[in-house]
NUZAGU-477300 format. One record per residue (C-alpha): x, y, z; residue number from 1. Coordinates in Angstrom, 3 decimals, padded with zeros to 6 digits. Each point is the difference from the previous one (the first is absolute). Layout:
         x         y         z  num
         X         Y         Z  NUM
...
This chain:
         x         y         z  num
   000.197   000.074   000.181    1
   001.324   003.384  -000.917    2
   000.951   002.076   002.625    3
  -001.434   003.147  -001.910    4
  -004.078   000.933  -000.163    5
  -001.212   002.917  -002.403    6
  -002.694   002.081   000.878    7
  -001.779   002.618  -002.618    8
  -000.402   003.719   001.340    9
  -001.678   003.003  -002.260   10
   000.687   003.459   001.327   11
  -000.264   003.270  -001.745   12
   000.619  -000.082  -003.368   13
   001.788  -003.789   000.646   14
  -000.312  -003.899  -000.117   15
   002.812  -001.748   001.349   16
   000.345  -003.448   001.600   17
   002.484  -000.115   002.503   18
   002.397  -003.133   001.210   19
   000.669  -000.524   003.097   20
   001.337  -002.390   002.939   21
  -001.990  -002.314   001.938   22
   000.767   002.676   002.948   23
  -001.706   002.695  -002.177   24
   003.163   001.493  -001.149   25
  -000.006   001.966  -003.372   26
   002.345  -001.649  -002.298   27
  -001.055   001.550  -003.327   28
  -002.907   000.962  -002.208   29
  -001.226  -000.058  -003.630   30
  -001.690   003.273  -001.177   31
  -002.362  -000.925  -002.484   32
  -000.350   003.401  -001.831   33
   003.703   000.190  -000.009   34
   000.899  -003.645  -001.032   35
   002.851   000.084   002.342   36
   000.910  -002.098   003.284   37
   002.078   001.900   002.642   38
   001.920  -002.267   002.088   39
   001.252   000.586   003.496   40
   002.518  -002.020   002.321   41
  -001.458  -003.265   001.228   42
  -000.785  -001.828  -002.735   43
   001.732  -000.767  -002.889   44
  -000.797   001.228  -003.935   45
  -000.846  -003.812  -001.117   46
  -002.138  -000.282   003.080   47
  -002.167   003.012  -000.664   48
  -000.415  -000.841  -003.533   49
  -001.245  -003.687   000.640   50
  -002.725   001.351   002.721   51
  -000.986   002.461  -002.147   52
   000.033  -002.275  -003.265   53
  -003.666  -000.484  -000.296   54
  -000.859   003.773  -000.071   55
   002.299   001.287  -002.223   56
  -000.802   001.140  -003.670   57
   002.504   000.835  -002.374   58
   003.281   001.821   000.210   59
   001.026   000.829   003.416   60
   002.708   002.192   001.428   61
   001.779  -001.399   003.024   62
   002.360   002.261   002.746   63
   000.158   001.528   002.919   64
  -002.774   002.624   000.902   65
   000.612   003.569  -001.834   66
   001.335   002.935   001.224   67
  -002.872   002.203   000.948   68
  -000.774   003.183  -002.050   69
  -000.296   003.197   000.916   70
  -003.721  -000.227  -001.297   71
  -000.139  -003.105   002.252   72
   001.355   002.174   002.686   73
  -002.334   002.859  -000.189   74
  -002.875  -002.290  -000.399   75
   000.521  -001.535   003.906   76
   000.404   003.063   001.335   77
  -002.749   001.866  -001.380   78
  -002.827   001.006   002.792   79
  -003.339  -001.626  -000.310   80
  -002.038   003.247  -000.788   81
   002.414   000.907  -002.656   82
  -000.075  -003.296  -001.857   83
  -002.639  -000.067  -002.944   84
   000.075  -003.626  -000.847   85
  -003.095  -000.770   002.475   86
  -002.315   002.305  -001.824   87
  -002.931  -002.022  -001.742   88
  -001.486   001.645  -003.314   89
  -002.387   002.412   000.468   90
   001.520   000.824   003.410   91
  -001.472   003.616  -000.097   92
  -003.327  -001.042  -001.317   93
  -000.177  -002.842   003.409   94
   000.567   003.130   002.019   95
  -001.958   002.369  -001.764   96
  -003.506  -003.091  -000.395   97
   000.757  -000.597   003.991   98
  -000.828   003.523   000.634   99
  -002.990  -000.036  -002.070  100
  -000.882  -003.589   001.734  101
   000.168   001.640   003.969  102
  -003.521   001.532  -000.064  103
  -001.770  -002.753  -001.269  104
   002.004  -002.394   002.724  105
  -000.317   001.882   002.258  106
  -003.860   000.600  -000.189  107
  -000.260  -003.893  -000.218  108
   001.720  -000.375   003.129  109
  -001.791   002.515   002.014  110
  -003.219  -001.791  -001.236  111
   000.974  -002.918   001.053  112
   001.166   000.822   003.446  113
  -003.345   001.781   000.614  114
  -001.382  -003.242  -000.415  115
   002.386  -002.006   001.697  116
   000.922   001.114   003.258  117
  -003.826   001.122   001.276  118
  -001.128  -003.379  -000.909  119
  -003.091   001.824  -001.460  120
  -000.656   000.448  -003.669  121
   001.227   002.568  -001.909  122
  -001.522   003.363  -000.131  123
  -001.879   001.127  -003.225  124
   002.867   002.598  -000.423  125
   002.631  -002.425  -000.179  126
  -001.920  -002.337  -001.820  127
   000.130   003.194  -002.765  128
   003.364   000.793  -000.280  129
   000.972  -003.855  -000.034  130
  -002.750  -000.305  -003.031  131
   001.847   002.976  -001.287  132
   002.994  -001.249  -000.428  133
  -000.489  -003.089  -001.222  134
  -003.037   000.852  -002.516  135
   001.227   000.329  -003.867  136
  -002.418   002.917   000.088  137
   001.760   002.295   002.809  138
   002.350   002.731  -001.443  139
   003.042  -001.553   002.153  140
  -000.501  -003.292  -001.125  141
   000.229   001.238  -003.689  142
   002.920   002.385   000.860  143
   001.718  -003.464   001.356  144
  -000.548  -002.442  -002.865  145
   000.248   002.540  -002.472  146
   003.018   002.104   000.354  147
   002.508  -000.554  -002.900  148
   002.417  -000.318   002.785  149
  -001.378  -003.974   000.211  150
   000.676  -000.938  -003.899  151
   003.060   002.023   000.223  152
   001.704  -001.816   002.907  153
  -001.109  -003.601  -001.286  154
   001.723   001.204  -003.155  155
   003.018   000.935   001.870  156
  -000.265  -003.337   001.772  157
  -000.241  -002.125  -002.993  158
   003.373   001.809  -002.344  159
   001.713  -000.120   003.907  160
  -000.406  -004.286  -000.115  161
   000.954  -000.246  -003.508  162
   002.797   001.943   000.276  163
   000.797  -002.047   003.403  164
   000.109  -003.334  -001.657  165
   003.136   001.317  -002.230  166
   002.048  -000.334   002.934  167
   000.359  -003.913  -000.894  168
   002.161   001.451  -003.086  169
   002.227   002.290   001.601  170
  -001.868   003.169   000.652  171
  -000.586   002.170   002.806  172
  -003.493   002.046   000.572  173
  -001.119   003.072   002.225  174
  -003.199   001.345   000.265  175
  -001.920   003.468   000.726  176
   003.553   001.852   000.299  177
  -000.938   003.470   001.576  178
   001.746   003.056  -001.769  179
   000.197   003.832   001.121  180
  -003.598   001.645  -000.345  181
  -002.066  -002.717   000.383  182
   000.571  -001.832  -003.144  183
   000.959  -003.602  -000.076  184
   001.202  -002.662  -002.653  185
  -002.149  -003.119   000.318  186
   002.803  -002.422  -001.003  187
   003.516  -000.468  -000.637  188
   001.453  -002.609  -001.373  189
   003.497  -001.220   000.171  190
   001.038  -002.827  -001.986  191
   002.480  -001.426  -002.952  192
  -001.909   002.102  -002.672  193
   000.412   003.233   002.227  194
  -001.696   002.507   001.866  195
  -003.704   000.619  -000.410  196
  -002.535   002.684   001.522  197
  -002.966  -001.673  -000.263  198
  -003.551   001.817  -000.021  199
  -003.174  -001.560   000.192  200
  -003.314   000.258  -001.412  201
  -003.061  -000.920   000.581  202
  -002.249  -001.294  -002.994  203
  -002.380  -002.427   001.332  204
  -001.475  -001.163  -003.275  205
  -000.072   003.285  -001.551  206
   001.667   001.415  -003.487  207
   003.358   001.539   000.746  208
   001.137   002.885  -002.771  209
   003.775   000.848  -000.127  210
   000.736   003.154  -001.892  211
   003.442   001.526   001.299  212
  -000.138   000.937   002.379  213
  -003.432  -000.202   000.897  214
  -002.026  -003.389   001.127  215
  -004.030  -000.104  -000.045  216
  -001.612  -002.518   001.704  217
  -003.447  -000.863  -000.885  218
  -001.410   002.919  -000.236  219
   001.614   002.749   002.673  220
   001.930   002.559  -000.836  221
   003.228  -000.804  -001.446  222
   002.628   000.760   002.436  223
   004.490   000.170  -000.198  224
   000.821  -003.149   001.011  225
   002.699  -000.550  -002.122  226
   001.555   002.991   001.024  227
  -000.417  -000.745   003.430  228
   001.735  -003.833  -000.344  229
   003.078   001.942  -001.634  230
   000.037   002.406   002.662  231
   000.123  -002.467   002.684  232
   002.849  -001.957  -002.123  233
   002.308   003.373   000.343  234
  -000.619   000.655   003.325  235
   000.925  -003.793   001.124  236
   002.864   000.175  -003.197  237
   001.400   003.336   002.597  238
  -000.498  -002.219   002.896  239
   001.661  -003.187  -000.674  240
   002.759   002.029  -002.658  241
  -001.159  -002.840  -002.624  242
  -001.904  -000.113  -002.948  243
  -003.477  -000.646   000.769  244
  -002.877  -000.977  -002.494  245
  -003.700   000.760   000.192  246
  -003.093  -002.501  -000.002  247
  -003.421   000.600  -000.231  248
  -001.611  -003.514   001.052  249
  -003.796   000.493  -000.883  250
  -002.001  -002.433   002.041  251
  -002.815  -002.106  -001.485  252
  -000.600   002.241  -003.239  253
  -002.681  -001.452  -002.307  254
   001.146   001.670  -002.663  255
   004.061   001.305   000.069  256
   000.187   002.453  -003.324  257
   003.050   002.210  -000.158  258
  -000.146   002.800  -002.874  259
   003.662   001.292   000.401  260
   001.661  -002.626   001.727  261
   002.754   001.231   002.163  262
   003.878  -001.222  -000.832  263
   000.952   000.925   003.576  264
  -002.877  -001.274   002.093  265
  -000.771  -003.739   000.004  266
  -003.783  -000.203   000.238  267
  -000.990  -003.806   001.055  268
  -003.228  -001.611   001.513  269
   000.508  -001.129   003.181  270
  -000.006  -003.635  -001.405  271
   002.838   000.517  -001.974  272
   002.534   001.189   003.321  273
   000.828  -003.551  -000.076  274
   001.902   000.090  -003.205  275
   002.582   002.184   001.628  276
   001.287  -002.766   001.608  277
   001.970  -001.075  -002.942  278
   001.456   003.346  -000.973  279
   003.901   000.631   001.014  280
   003.239   000.995  -000.938  281
   000.004   003.567   001.421  282
   000.824  -000.404   003.589  283
   001.871  -002.875   002.209  284
  -001.060  -001.662   003.033  285
   002.392   001.954   002.137  286
  -001.147   003.633  -001.647  287
  -003.594  -000.839   000.579  288
   000.786  -000.612   003.949  289
   001.644   003.033  -000.080  290
  -002.646   002.445  -001.169  291
  -002.743  -002.099   002.065  292
   001.741   000.770   003.037  293
  -000.024   003.525  -001.573  294
  -003.656   000.315  -000.482  295
  -001.414  -001.571   002.926  296
   001.949   002.850   002.402  297
  -002.728   003.059   000.650  298
   002.880   002.145  -000.554  299
   000.565  -000.884  -003.099  300
  -003.095   001.845  -001.470  301
  -000.049   003.337   001.840  302
   001.521   002.435  -002.024  303
  -001.077  -001.534  -003.995  304
């Protein structure tokens, strides 16, 4: 029986198999994303590879752990309040809609509480209040369920999920990056194909017409979404000191017509974002990690 055991472990942006002795001492690990086996003292190279053999795919590099780069050290020292990596897609919208929902939640709680502690039936006023909160005909109900930010948040989450799915192809993704002046970059994707500033557009089965710089969704008035996408990419480029390309991600369009397709802005349906995984040739893994470490630091965006 081998004296080594293999344990799978996942973390923020990595997927590894750790090799340890029976007493729990780690002697090596296999990073699936980079295809590298890092061997420590306590076990031989051949012994480690034998234990990992059932799990290895393709060519692997074997050697001692790499020396941490300055970007690695900066990331480890980043204060949690300054780390943008935990941001959810549509983070700002989550907060705005939570404030909108507060009166509804508080009203329901008051109505419930008035009956729960007294042991008697609810008063007519509390029943009327609760009914107004749950009735589709009430202004508060319509305000919550028909708020366009609900659809926008759903679109942000859809695009965010699609982009997060690229991590297995070597991409790093951030969401809802705050900029000075209350602006935000919806999503920032850093990968083998370069750095992309992704703007989300919710279509909800409506026709989308593109006539640079304007984009029209259904019967709504045209809006300069391409200009906004370019501006977000420009600000990201200043923050990262790198070339950043703008992308407009259209979620669930009934039809997408590009009357004058721009050469500098990539327009994709949300279902086409997975195709980015097949692109490359721009950034190496070390460059991706360095840019990601810079981008996740809130201070990097304060002067753009």
